[in-house]
Every structure is written in structure tokens, then in C-alpha cells.
Backbone bond lengths (Angstrom), bond angles and torsions (degrees), N, CA, C in turn:
res aa  C-N    CA-C-N  psi(-1)  N-CA   C-N-CA  omega(-1)  CA-C   N-CA-C  phi
1 M - - - 1.463 - - 1.515 107.87 -
2 T 1.318 113.76 132.47 1.473 118.24 178.59 1.509 109.64 -100.16
3 L 1.364 114.68 148.04 1.461 120.44 179.05 1.504 109.73 -79.85
4 S 1.291 114.89 141.71 1.461 119.25 176.07 1.515 109.22 -72.94
5 A 1.325 115.51 161.49 1.469 119.82 178.87 1.515 111.13 -58.91
6 H 1.339 116.67 -34.94 1.476 120.36 -179.09 1.521 110.84 -66.23
7 M 1.351 116.08 -43.91 1.462 120.05 -179.85 1.519 111.24 -66.63
8 K 1.339 116.86 -38.74 1.467 119.59 177.40 1.524 110.79 -60.53
9 W 1.301 117.06 -38.66 1.483 120.93 179.93 1.522 111.23 -66.21
10 I 1.341 117.04 -41.61 1.470 121.36 178.01 1.518 110.45 -64.00
11 L 1.357 117.95 -43.75 1.464 122.18 179.57 1.508 110.99 -62.64
12 C 1.307 117.01 -39.63 1.474 121.44 179.63 1.511 110.51 -63.34
13 L 1.322 117.31 -44.70 1.477 121.29 179.48 1.518 110.96 -63.66
14 T 1.359 116.18 -39.07 1.470 119.91 179.85 1.513 110.88 -63.55
15 M 1.327 118.60 -43.04 1.472 122.57 -179.22 1.520 110.68 -65.95
16 L 1.325 115.81 -37.79 1.464 118.52 177.99 1.521 111.07 -65.18
17 A 1.323 117.49 -37.47 1.468 121.13 -179.67 1.516 111.08 -65.96
18 L 1.371 116.58 -33.37 1.464 120.19 -179.43 1.512 113.40 -85.41
19 W 1.310 118.21 -10.84 1.469 122.04 -177.50 1.528 110.10 -68.47
20 P 1.354 118.65 129.60 1.466 119.97 -178.51 1.527 110.98 -63.21
21 V 1.316 114.50 135.95 1.466 120.85 179.93 1.520 108.99 -99.38
22 A 1.310 116.92 130.91 1.466 120.62 179.18 1.525 110.09 -63.75
23 A 1.337 115.42 137.84 1.471 120.59 -179.99 1.515 110.24 -64.20
24 Q 1.300 114.73 133.88 1.455 120.10 179.54 1.534 109.22 -85.55
25 P 1.301 116.64 138.99 1.463 117.81 178.99 1.526 110.75 -63.00
26 A 1.348 115.46 140.44 1.463 120.63 -178.34 1.518 110.06 -66.50
27 T 1.301 114.79 140.57 1.458 119.41 177.46 1.523 109.39 -72.36
28 P 1.324 117.66 121.54 1.471 118.34 -178.33 1.524 110.97 -61.48
29 T 1.330 114.23 138.90 1.462 119.64 178.79 1.515 109.29 -107.97
30 A 1.297 115.15 148.72 1.467 119.87 179.00 1.519 109.56 -69.21
31 P 1.334 118.34 139.56 1.468 120.44 178.87 1.523 110.56 -61.82
32 A 1.336 115.47 147.15 1.462 120.37 179.97 1.527 109.77 -62.60
33 A 1.297 115.06 141.35 1.462 119.97 -179.55 1.525 109.80 -66.96
34 T 1.304 116.60 133.18 1.456 122.18 179.16 1.523 109.50 -87.67
35 V 1.346 115.03 125.84 1.454 119.41 178.29 1.522 108.45 -79.82
36 K 1.303 116.30 117.17 1.449 120.97 -177.97 1.517 110.33 -81.21
37 K 1.319 115.78 125.52 1.448 119.97 -179.94 1.526 110.06 -79.93
38 A 1.320 114.90 146.53 1.458 119.67 175.48 1.526 108.86 -66.87
39 P 1.337 118.14 151.08 1.464 120.66 -177.33 1.521 113.96 -62.06
40 H 1.342 116.58 -27.51 1.465 120.12 -175.52 1.520 110.17 -129.69
41 S 1.333 115.55 137.39 1.454 122.63 179.63 1.524 108.90 -120.27
42 L 1.346 116.01 137.26 1.468 120.54 -175.67 1.516 110.45 -140.41
43 R 1.339 115.44 136.76 1.460 122.92 168.91 1.524 108.27 -119.03
44 F 1.323 115.65 153.77 1.456 120.97 171.69 1.525 108.88 -108.98
45 L 1.324 115.38 132.86 1.463 122.04 173.18 1.523 106.71 -113.19
46 C 1.331 116.09 107.20 1.462 121.27 -176.86 1.526 109.11 -93.44
47 V 1.321 115.99 115.07 1.460 120.64 178.37 1.526 109.89 -74.95
48 E 1.320 116.06 -50.03 1.461 121.99 177.92 1.521 108.55 -144.05
49 A 1.313 116.74 127.26 1.459 120.87 -177.80 1.525 110.58 -77.35
50 A 1.331 115.35 137.64 1.462 120.92 177.40 1.527 109.51 -82.47
51 E 1.320 115.79 144.43 1.456 120.73 179.91 1.538 109.98 -61.86
52 K 1.326 116.36 135.56 1.467 124.34 179.66 1.536 112.49 61.15
53 A 1.324 116.55 23.76 1.465 119.85 177.16 1.522 109.45 -142.60
54 T 1.326 115.58 50.34 1.464 120.38 -180.00 1.530 112.52 -106.99
55 Q 1.322 116.92 -23.44 1.474 120.54 177.80 1.520 107.76 -104.29
56 L 1.333 114.27 110.76 1.456 121.05 -165.49 1.521 112.03 -125.49
57 V 1.320 113.93 165.94 1.457 123.12 175.09 1.522 107.74 -130.25
58 V 1.326 116.25 137.22 1.467 121.28 173.03 1.525 107.49 -103.93
59 A 1.327 116.02 128.24 1.465 121.51 -175.17 1.518 110.71 -121.32
60 E 1.337 115.26 153.53 1.461 122.74 175.33 1.528 110.10 -107.03
61 K 1.314 115.56 147.86 1.459 120.89 177.61 1.528 109.21 -75.97
62 T 1.336 116.49 125.56 1.467 122.03 177.22 1.520 108.88 -132.11
63 E 1.325 116.71 175.65 1.462 120.38 177.47 1.529 111.34 -64.84
64 Q 1.326 116.64 -27.87 1.459 120.24 -179.93 1.525 112.59 -80.82
65 G 1.331 117.07 -19.92 1.458 121.90 -176.04 1.516 110.03 135.82
66 W 1.341 116.72 -156.76 1.457 121.15 -179.70 1.532 109.09 -85.88
67 L 1.324 115.07 109.05 1.456 121.74 -174.30 1.528 109.87 -97.90
68 A 1.336 116.57 122.98 1.464 122.02 -178.07 1.529 110.75 -65.83
69 R 1.336 116.36 130.82 1.471 121.83 -178.84 1.528 113.00 -117.61
70 W 1.349 116.18 -39.99 1.465 120.17 -175.93 1.526 110.02 -132.79
71 R 1.331 115.14 148.02 1.466 122.77 177.01 1.526 107.81 -118.69
72 L 1.335 117.20 134.67 1.457 120.47 -177.90 1.517 110.84 -151.57
73 T 1.318 114.92 159.31 1.461 123.00 174.44 1.518 107.94 -121.12
74 V 1.334 116.88 134.08 1.453 121.06 -179.95 1.529 109.66 -119.51
75 S 1.309 114.94 159.93 1.453 122.47 174.48 1.522 107.38 -148.24
76 S 1.314 116.60 172.09 1.462 119.75 -179.43 1.529 110.26 -63.68
77 S 1.330 115.26 142.95 1.472 122.19 179.10 1.526 111.35 56.50
78 Y 1.321 115.54 55.43 1.462 120.65 -173.27 1.525 109.73 -139.88
79 I 1.338 115.57 138.55 1.463 121.08 175.93 1.528 108.08 -121.84
80 T 1.321 116.53 134.14 1.461 121.44 -175.10 1.521 111.06 -86.69
81 D 1.326 115.19 172.89 1.456 121.44 169.81 1.531 108.89 -70.30
82 A 1.326 115.49 164.67 1.462 120.41 175.22 1.520 109.72 -73.91
83 M 1.323 116.37 140.16 1.461 123.14 178.07 1.524 109.10 -122.44
84 G 1.321 116.63 141.00 1.458 121.22 -178.15 1.517 112.07 -98.79
85 F 1.354 115.47 142.78 1.459 121.50 -179.82 1.522 109.72 -139.42
86 G 1.332 114.98 150.66 1.457 120.31 -179.50 1.514 113.16 -90.59
87 T 1.347 117.86 -17.23 1.452 121.54 -178.78 1.522 109.90 -130.71
88 R 1.329 116.13 169.99 1.461 121.07 -179.20 1.523 112.70 -95.19
89 K 1.337 117.85 -17.09 1.463 120.72 -177.89 1.522 109.52 -88.94
90 L 1.335 115.57 109.39 1.453 122.17 -174.91 1.526 110.96 -126.26
91 A 1.316 114.77 168.47 1.457 121.36 177.33 1.515 109.22 -148.91
92 L 1.325 114.41 156.37 1.454 121.56 176.68 1.527 107.57 -112.33
93 A 1.344 116.55 138.14 1.461 121.47 -178.90 1.521 109.50 -140.36
94 I 1.329 115.58 155.68 1.456 120.00 172.80 1.527 107.89 -71.19
95 D 1.334 116.87 134.66 1.459 121.04 -179.56 1.537 109.35 -66.72
96 P 1.348 118.15 118.05 1.462 119.57 -178.62 1.519 113.91 -73.33
97 A 1.326 117.23 -19.18 1.474 121.39 -179.94 1.517 109.24 -141.74
98 P 1.328 117.42 68.69 1.468 120.13 -174.63 1.523 112.02 -66.91
99 P 1.321 117.14 146.25 1.465 120.06 177.05 1.517 110.78 -71.37
100 Q 1.293 115.75 165.71 1.455 120.77 178.55 1.517 109.67 -66.03
101 A 1.334 115.86 138.39 1.457 121.13 -178.07 1.520 110.68 -61.14
102 A 1.339 115.14 139.92 1.471 121.27 -179.05 1.525 109.36 -94.86
103 G 1.328 116.24 69.06 1.461 119.72 -179.45 1.517 110.90 66.20
104 G 1.326 116.30 -136.06 1.453 120.56 179.93 1.511 113.62 -93.59
105 F 1.336 117.43 10.54 1.459 121.04 -176.53 1.528 110.33 -109.51
106 N 1.327 115.24 147.03 1.465 119.76 178.83 1.525 111.94 -72.98
107 G 1.318 116.60 -33.50 1.458 119.72 -174.20 1.521 110.42 78.15
108 P 1.326 117.20 164.27 1.468 120.64 -177.76 1.524 111.74 -75.49
109 A 1.316 115.66 157.67 1.468 120.37 170.64 1.527 108.08 -65.52
110 T 1.334 117.13 139.15 1.460 120.65 -176.10 1.521 110.72 -126.00
111 P 1.336 117.35 138.33 1.470 119.72 176.39 1.519 110.66 -68.71
112 I 1.315 115.89 145.73 1.465 121.69 -179.63 1.523 108.18 -92.42
113 K 1.336 117.08 119.22 1.457 121.59 -178.20 1.522 111.80 -80.81
114 E 1.321 116.69 -44.91 1.466 120.86 177.91 1.527 108.26 -96.81
115 E 1.324 115.24 90.31 1.457 120.84 -171.85 1.532 111.22 -68.36
116 F 1.324 115.19 151.28 1.453 121.94 179.41 1.526 108.94 -148.57
117 L 1.323 116.10 161.69 1.461 121.57 -179.49 1.525 110.23 -86.03
118 V 1.335 116.05 145.93 1.466 121.41 179.83 1.526 109.95 -132.09
119 Q 1.338 113.99 163.68 1.464 121.45 175.43 1.528 108.02 -102.26
120 P 1.324 119.16 114.50 1.467 120.67 -174.19 1.525 112.82 -67.83
121 I 1.327 115.33 149.56 1.458 121.28 168.00 1.529 110.26 -97.04
122 I 1.343 115.77 -20.60 1.466 120.55 175.55 1.523 108.72 -160.80
123 E 1.321 116.44 140.68 1.453 122.92 178.33 1.527 109.66 -111.37
124 F 1.330 116.53 150.91 1.458 120.40 179.02 1.518 109.72 -157.29
125 E 1.318 116.26 164.73 1.463 121.74 -179.42 1.523 109.39 -127.11
126 L 1.324 116.25 130.79 1.458 121.47 -178.50 1.521 111.10 -69.39
127 P 1.329 117.80 152.74 1.469 120.05 174.35 1.517 111.47 -66.71
128 D 1.329 116.10 172.23 1.465 120.90 -177.26 1.522 113.04 -65.81
129 S 1.324 118.30 -25.23 1.461 120.77 -176.80 1.524 110.48 -70.84
130 D 1.343 116.18 169.89 1.462 119.80 -175.38 1.522 113.45 -86.49
131 T 1.341 118.31 -7.97 1.462 121.07 -176.69 1.522 110.14 -135.58
132 A 1.340 115.91 130.97 1.470 120.11 -178.51 1.518 109.94 -142.36
133 T 1.331 114.80 156.84 1.457 122.70 171.87 1.516 107.81 -121.92
134 A 1.340 116.12 130.87 1.463 121.51 177.44 1.527 108.18 -104.77
135 I 1.318 116.29 114.80 1.458 121.19 179.22 1.526 108.33 -86.43
136 L 1.329 116.14 124.50 1.457 121.78 179.10 1.524 109.61 -98.08
137 V 1.330 114.69 121.54 1.461 121.49 177.84 1.522 107.31 -124.22
138 T 1.326 117.66 134.87 1.463 120.28 -179.31 1.522 110.60 -62.85
139 N 1.320 115.12 146.24 1.461 122.93 -177.37 1.528 108.34 -114.33
140 S 1.328 116.12 116.59 1.462 120.70 -176.92 1.520 113.30 -90.84
141 A 1.338 117.12 -3.97 1.464 119.53 -179.10 1.531 110.10 -64.87
142 P 1.346 118.43 137.90 1.468 120.27 -178.95 1.525 111.96 -66.55
143 K 1.343 115.77 143.53 1.459 123.55 178.17 1.532 113.01 58.57
144 A 1.304 115.93 26.12 1.469 120.41 179.38 1.521 109.35 -109.69
145 S 1.319 116.00 173.01 1.462 121.14 174.25 1.524 108.96 -59.35
146 P 1.330 118.13 144.51 1.476 119.24 178.41 1.528 113.08 -64.88
147 Y 1.334 116.84 -14.03 1.461 119.69 -179.58 1.521 111.72 -129.49
148 R 1.330 113.83 149.84 1.461 121.57 161.28 1.522 106.65 -103.72
149 I 1.325 116.50 147.51 1.463 121.05 179.94 1.522 109.26 -119.43
150 I 1.319 115.84 127.72 1.466 122.09 174.07 1.523 106.38 -115.08
151 L 1.316 116.42 116.24 1.459 121.67 -176.91 1.519 111.07 -90.68
152 I 1.322 115.37 133.90 1.461 122.77 -179.11 1.521 108.79 -119.40
153 D 1.331 116.36 128.68 1.464 121.13 172.29 1.523 106.99 -71.61
154 A 1.332 117.12 110.59 1.462 121.29 -171.35 1.525 113.00 -115.40
155 Q 1.331 118.45 26.86 1.455 119.25 179.01 1.533 109.87 -62.97
156 K 1.342 115.32 144.01 1.456 121.48 -171.53 1.523 112.39 -60.36
157 Q 1.326 118.05 -35.43 1.460 120.56 -178.05 1.533 110.85 -61.60
158 R 1.326 116.07 -27.97 1.463 121.23 -178.09 1.529 111.99 -97.25
159 F 1.324 115.97 -38.01 1.462 121.89 -173.28 1.523 107.54 -131.99
160 G 1.330 115.59 80.47 1.458 121.18 -174.31 1.511 113.11 -110.03
161 D 1.333 115.50 -162.96 1.467 121.48 -178.42 1.524 110.97 -54.76
162 G 1.331 115.77 139.95 1.453 121.43 174.70 1.517 115.17 83.51
163 K 1.320 118.28 -8.97 1.459 120.66 -175.96 1.530 111.80 -95.26
164 I 1.322 115.13 157.91 1.460 122.64 179.70 1.518 108.43 -122.82
165 L 1.332 116.48 126.19 1.460 121.20 173.69 1.524 107.65 -96.75
166 V 1.330 116.72 119.03 1.459 122.33 -178.64 1.523 108.55 -107.09
167 Q 1.332 116.86 124.75 1.468 122.50 178.52 1.526 108.08 -121.65
168 N 1.340 115.81 123.95 1.468 121.28 -178.74 1.530 109.64 -97.13
169 F 1.323 116.98 105.31 1.463 122.35 177.79 1.528 112.56 -91.12
170 T 1.316 118.01 0.50 1.460 120.97 -175.23 1.529 111.21 -88.53
171 T 1.316 115.55 174.12 1.470 121.90 175.73 1.525 111.07 -93.95
172 H 1.319 117.14 7.43 1.461 122.43 -179.43 1.530 110.63 -106.19
173 T 1.316 115.65 151.14 1.460 119.93 166.22 1.520 107.79 -76.00
174 V 1.337 115.89 134.14 1.457 121.48 -176.83 1.524 108.77 -121.92
175 A 1.326 116.00 136.84 1.464 121.95 176.27 1.521 108.49 -122.66
176 G 1.329 115.77 151.47 1.457 118.52 -178.85 1.509 112.73 -152.97
177 L 1.331 114.82 158.98 1.453 123.46 171.88 1.516 107.70 -116.63
178 F 1.337 116.34 131.00 1.457 122.74 -176.82 1.525 107.92 -124.35
179 G 1.322 115.58 88.01 1.455 119.30 -177.20 1.521 112.21 62.45
180 G 1.312 116.34 36.51 1.463 121.80 -179.95 1.516 114.47 93.38
181 K 1.329 118.85 -11.21 1.462 122.32 177.75 1.531 108.92 -95.64
182 S 1.321 116.72 135.85 1.459 120.95 -173.59 1.521 111.75 -101.87
183 A 1.329 115.08 153.52 1.463 122.45 175.67 1.520 107.89 -149.59
184 K 1.328 115.58 147.97 1.465 121.44 179.31 1.524 107.92 -137.81
185 L 1.327 116.43 127.56 1.456 121.07 -174.97 1.525 110.91 -125.43
186 A 1.323 116.10 127.24 1.454 122.02 172.79 1.526 108.30 -74.99
187 P 1.328 118.63 165.66 1.466 120.40 177.52 1.528 111.64 -55.08
188 G 1.335 116.24 131.91 1.457 121.74 179.70 1.510 115.35 81.05
189 Q 1.310 118.41 -3.73 1.468 121.86 -175.99 1.520 110.94 -87.96
190 S 1.326 116.06 156.21 1.463 121.67 175.52 1.518 109.09 -132.28
191 T 1.325 115.63 159.69 1.455 121.61 176.45 1.521 108.94 -153.95
192 I 1.322 116.12 160.14 1.464 122.09 176.15 1.524 107.20 -118.99
193 I 1.327 115.11 129.71 1.457 119.78 -177.03 1.523 109.38 -136.36
194 E 1.330 115.67 143.96 1.462 121.58 173.41 1.520 107.37 -104.62
195 P 1.326 117.81 110.41 1.467 119.33 -172.96 1.516 112.63 -65.49
196 G 1.327 114.79 153.47 1.450 120.32 172.60 1.520 110.44 -86.06
197 I 1.304 115.82 -175.11 1.465 121.58 176.88 1.526 107.07 -122.07
198 D 1.330 116.47 112.42 1.465 119.98 -178.59 1.528 112.14 -127.54
199 Q 1.343 117.04 11.48 1.456 121.06 178.67 1.520 109.35 -129.91
200 A 1.318 115.89 166.81 1.464 120.92 178.97 1.522 110.40 -64.20
201 A 1.323 115.95 160.60 1.464 123.74 178.10 1.522 111.68 59.66
202 E 1.333 117.04 33.87 1.461 123.71 177.21 1.530 112.70 56.06
203 M 1.319 114.70 40.50 1.457 120.64 177.88 1.534 110.33 -100.82
204 A 1.337 114.19 158.48 1.462 121.21 178.81 1.522 108.98 -120.35
205 Q 1.319 116.41 130.77 1.459 120.65 175.47 1.530 108.27 -79.96
206 I 1.343 116.85 124.13 1.460 122.59 -179.88 1.519 108.36 -110.62
207 T 1.329 116.67 117.73 1.468 122.35 -179.64 1.514 108.89 -128.93
208 L 1.343 116.97 127.25 1.462 122.71 -178.94 1.517 109.96 -126.80
209 A 1.342 115.30 144.92 1.464 120.57 178.86 1.521 109.29 -146.69
210 K 1.342 116.46 148.51 1.460 121.54 177.23 1.518 109.64 -105.66
211 Q 1.317 116.00 149.32 1.460 121.47 -177.92 1.519 110.42 -87.07
212 L 1.350 114.69 129.44 1.463 122.09 175.44 1.528 107.29 -127.59
213 G 1.325 115.78 93.91 1.461 119.58 -174.68 1.510 110.67 66.44
214 D 1.336 116.05 -121.34 1.465 120.38 178.18 1.523 112.41 -93.73
215 Q 1.326 116.84 3.01 1.455 120.94 -175.21 1.527 110.45 -110.36
216 W 1.327 114.37 161.42 1.466 121.23 176.01 1.521 108.14 -122.25
217 E 1.350 115.25 129.99 1.458 121.17 -178.22 1.526 109.76 -112.57
218 P 1.346 118.03 111.05 1.471 119.75 -179.74 1.527 111.16 -65.46
219 F 1.332 116.47 143.67 1.460 120.55 176.06 1.531 112.37 -135.24
220 C 1.307 117.50 -1.30 1.468 120.13 178.08 1.518 109.20 -152.42
221 D 1.329 116.71 128.92 1.466 121.78 178.24 1.527 107.15 -146.96
222 T 1.327 116.87 104.09 1.458 120.54 -173.06 1.519 109.61 -150.57
223 R 1.316 116.22 -179.40 1.469 122.08 177.41 1.515 109.26 -127.23
224 W 1.335 115.39 136.93 1.451 122.34 177.35 1.525 109.02 -126.68
225 P 1.329 117.60 157.24 1.474 119.28 170.43 1.525 109.91 -58.03
226 G 1.330 116.33 133.24 1.462 119.67 -177.54 1.517 113.38 -75.65
227 K 1.327 116.72 -37.77 1.466 121.43 -179.34 1.523 108.71 -118.74
228 T 1.311 116.57 126.64 1.462 120.22 -179.28 1.521 110.24 -134.91
229 E 1.327 115.46 160.45 1.465 121.62 174.87 1.528 110.36 -99.22
230 Y 1.298 117.04 26.33 1.460 124.39 174.95 1.528 107.54 -145.35
231 R 1.309 116.99 171.51 1.458 120.93 178.19 1.520 109.53 -114.07
232 R 1.351 116.00 163.50 1.457 119.80 -175.04 1.521 111.30 -132.52
233 Y 1.347 114.35 145.02 1.457 122.02 171.02 1.531 107.35 -103.86
234 L 1.319 116.51 132.38 1.458 122.05 174.04 1.528 106.99 -123.00
235 L 1.327 116.14 104.19 1.456 122.21 -176.44 1.523 108.84 -105.50
236 L 1.307 116.23 125.59 1.468 121.56 -177.98 1.521 107.79 -95.25
237 I 1.332 116.05 106.09 1.461 122.97 -171.25 1.527 109.89 -106.89
238 P 1.345 118.23 127.15 1.474 119.49 177.26 1.526 111.56 -75.02
239 R 1.325 115.95 141.20 1.462 121.95 174.92 1.530 109.39 -100.86
240 A 1.339 114.67 162.99 1.467 119.88 -178.35 1.528 111.88 -62.73
241 D 1.328 117.93 -28.65 1.477 120.62 -178.78 1.528 112.95 -84.28
242 G 1.343 117.16 4.76 1.458 120.69 178.63 1.516 114.51 94.15
243 S 1.313 117.57 -8.94 1.461 120.41 178.30 1.527 110.20 -79.92
244 I 1.323 116.66 173.49 1.469 122.60 -178.25 1.516 108.57 -121.07
245 H 1.322 115.23 130.79 1.466 121.76 177.87 1.520 109.16 -100.47
246 P 1.342 119.01 116.50 1.475 121.14 175.59 1.536 110.25 -81.86
247 F 1.314 115.70 97.52 1.470 122.53 -177.34 1.524 108.51 -84.96
248 V 1.321 117.17 123.89 1.466 122.02 -176.22 1.528 109.75 -117.34
249 M 1.335 116.19 133.76 1.466 120.93 176.99 1.528 109.12 -140.11
250 P 1.342 117.66 118.18 1.474 119.58 174.41 1.529 110.37 -81.09
251 E 1.313 116.26 153.72 1.464 122.14 174.08 1.525 108.06 -135.19
252 Y 1.324 115.39 130.96 1.457 120.84 -174.87 1.529 110.61 -105.07
253 P 1.344 116.72 148.08 1.462 119.42 178.95 1.526 111.54 -68.44
254 P 1.337 117.79 160.50 1.479 126.28 1.01 1.524 111.18 -75.74
255 Y 1.332 115.22 147.69 1.460 120.48 -175.37 1.509 112.67 -90.30
256 R 1.319 117.82 -2.74 1.457 120.61 -178.33 1.520 110.21 -137.78
């Protein structure tokens, strides 16, 4: 029996469909664009917000003057997102055209696309490292900036997970035990310590005292987790009645 021309055509198509096809070389794709990080990274940690100075602008020093780069809103006990800068000479200014408030939330710091010049309320210079935290403390001096700024070198290699940065803003010498590890800070001094574990459930006993002549007066006795996947700021703030407020703020990675 001979195959008809129609059947031969169907058989030919079937064999072609089953014939292995050579793999085609993949079309090369362009490498993903690398986002270049700014040389300097900065966060603001606001201990207490100054009245009428919560909507701010961070500016960089340029040949034209202080050029606005970032817009942010701060409040008491608040830490901002990280902001990138190309230079170390920065300034803080009141936002001349603040955006409408987003309810009860500060919202993230935002880069300014249409840059403009501002008049600083305070100028400062970042440390040599690539990551810093600027602590904002209200300034009660007359005719002065509403804030004082204390700059902290916050690079991860120095101040990483599990560590505590202690800053003494008081006029007293302060000593403390952090899970069995000791630290002593003169007025205005800061230190970074990684607490030990001296309590059950991997907790650390934290005890702080201020020096009064030859005596020591405790003002803080608590327990914290000894090992954490975040870092902590412990700011010792003087109160009007002479007592000391241990202000604590955690910060979670990424730190830059």
C-alpha cells in the first residue's frame, strides 16, 4: 500500500515537530545598574523637639551658599532615616516651605529635587567616618540656635549590633555596670560598650550612679537583653530638679 500525498505531508510535519531543536544562545542582558552610595551617611536622633523647629532642612556648603538637600520632620524621642551627603560641611535650617503634615506621623526624610538656598540655624561638620548620628538637644540659651548638635561616629565596625553608646550630658561623673562590665564617664564624655550577660534568660543587669563628692547615688537599676541584633543609644539627660533621665533609643539595621 502506498501513502497518499496528503498522508506523506502529515507524516513529514510530525517528524519535524519531534526533531530536537538546538538550544539558542541566551540573549545577553545588560548588568543591573549599581546604586552609588553617597560618601557620608547621617541620621538625626532628636531627644526633645524645640518649639517651632520641628520641620527642618539639611543643607550642604557650596560655592553658592547653603544648598538644601534633605527635608525632614522631627519630634521628641525620634530617630530619622539615614540621609546621604557628598560633603562633610552641613547645616540645619528651618524649612521655609514645609509640606503638609501627614497626620500624626513625621514621615521619612525626603531628598529635595528643586534645591534652594537656606539660612542655617546651626552649622556642623561630620566626622571622618562614612556614618554618623547627630543628636539634637534643645538649647535654652537666649538668642541661640534652638538646638545643640552632638555628633557621634556611628560606623558599624565601631558601633554595631549588640552595642550600647552611652553619652553623658550631665555635669556629674557617672559610673555604670552593664552585665558585669564597668564604664565611667566624665561630664560630656561618651563611650561604646558591649554588655555582658549576668542574669537568667541572657539578660544584663544595668546599674548607673552619679558621683556626689565621695559618694555615689544610683539613679538607674534595670535589666536589658544582653545580646541583640540592633544597637542602642543611652543618653544621660539632666532634669531641672537635678535628677538624671536615662534616655534609651534602639536603632535597627541597616545603619547606613
